[in-house]
C-alpha positions in Angstrom: -35.9 13.9 34.2 -35.3 15.6 30.8 -38.1 15.7 28.3 -37.5 14.2 24.9 -37.3 17.6 23.2 -34.5 18.6 25.7 -32.7 15.4 25.0 -32.8 15.9 21.3 -31.5 19.4 21.7 -28.7 18.2 23.8 -27.8 15.5 21.2 -27.8 18.1 18.5 -25.4 20.3 20.5 -23.1 17.3 21.1 -23.1 16.4 17.4 -22.2 19.9 16.4 -19.2 19.8 18.8 -18.1 16.5 17.4 -18.1 17.9 13.8 -16.3 21.1 14.8 -13.6 19.2 16.5 -11.4 20.6 19.3 -10.8 24.1 18.0 -10.0 22.9 14.5 -7.1 20.8 15.6 -6.0 18.4 12.9 -4.9 14.9 13.6 -1.4 13.8 12.5 -1.7 10.1 12.7 -3.8 9.6 9.5 -1.1 11.4 7.5 1.7 9.4 9.1 -0.2 6.2 8.3 -0.7 7.3 4.7 3.1 8.1 4.5 4.1 4.8 5.9 1.8 2.8 3.6 3.0 4.8 0.6 6.6 4.1 1.4 5.8 0.4 1.9 4.0 0.3 -1.5 6.9 2.0 -3.3 9.4 -0.4 -1.7 7.2 -3.4 -2.7 6.9 -2.1 -6.3 10.7 -1.6 -6.6 11.4 -5.0 -5.1 8.9 -6.7 -7.5 10.4 -5.0 -10.5 13.9 -6.1 -9.5 12.6 -9.7 -9.1 11.0 -9.7 -12.5 14.2 -8.3 -14.1 16.3 -10.9 -12.3 14.0 -13.7 -13.4 14.4 -12.6 -17.0 18.2 -12.6 -16.7 18.1 -16.0 -15.0 16.0 -17.5 -17.8 18.4 -16.1 -20.4 21.4 -17.6 -18.4 19.6 -21.0 -18.1 19.0 -21.1 -21.9 22.6 -20.2 -22.5 23.8 -22.9 -20.1 21.5 -25.5 -21.7 23.0 -24.8 -25.2 26.5 -24.8 -23.7 25.9 -28.3 -22.2 24.0 -29.6 -25.3 25.7 -28.2 -28.3 24.0 -28.3 -31.7 24.4 -31.7 -33.3 23.9 -31.5 -37.0 21.1 -33.7 -38.3 22.4 -36.5 -40.6 
């Protein structure tokens, strides 16, 4: 059975190995995830801007259509 001091020492060694990593090898997946999320955010932004511009054009067209159907009638 290991004494509590020996167990603490073993835990400290394990923690130091976890921090150091496996020879300083960097993981690729977090950067890939950041890249995918960034591309999705850019696509969502561009799509949203296009929708807003299209809505503004649609509103203008609807107003023009309304005045084409209902011409100005002079007040008597």
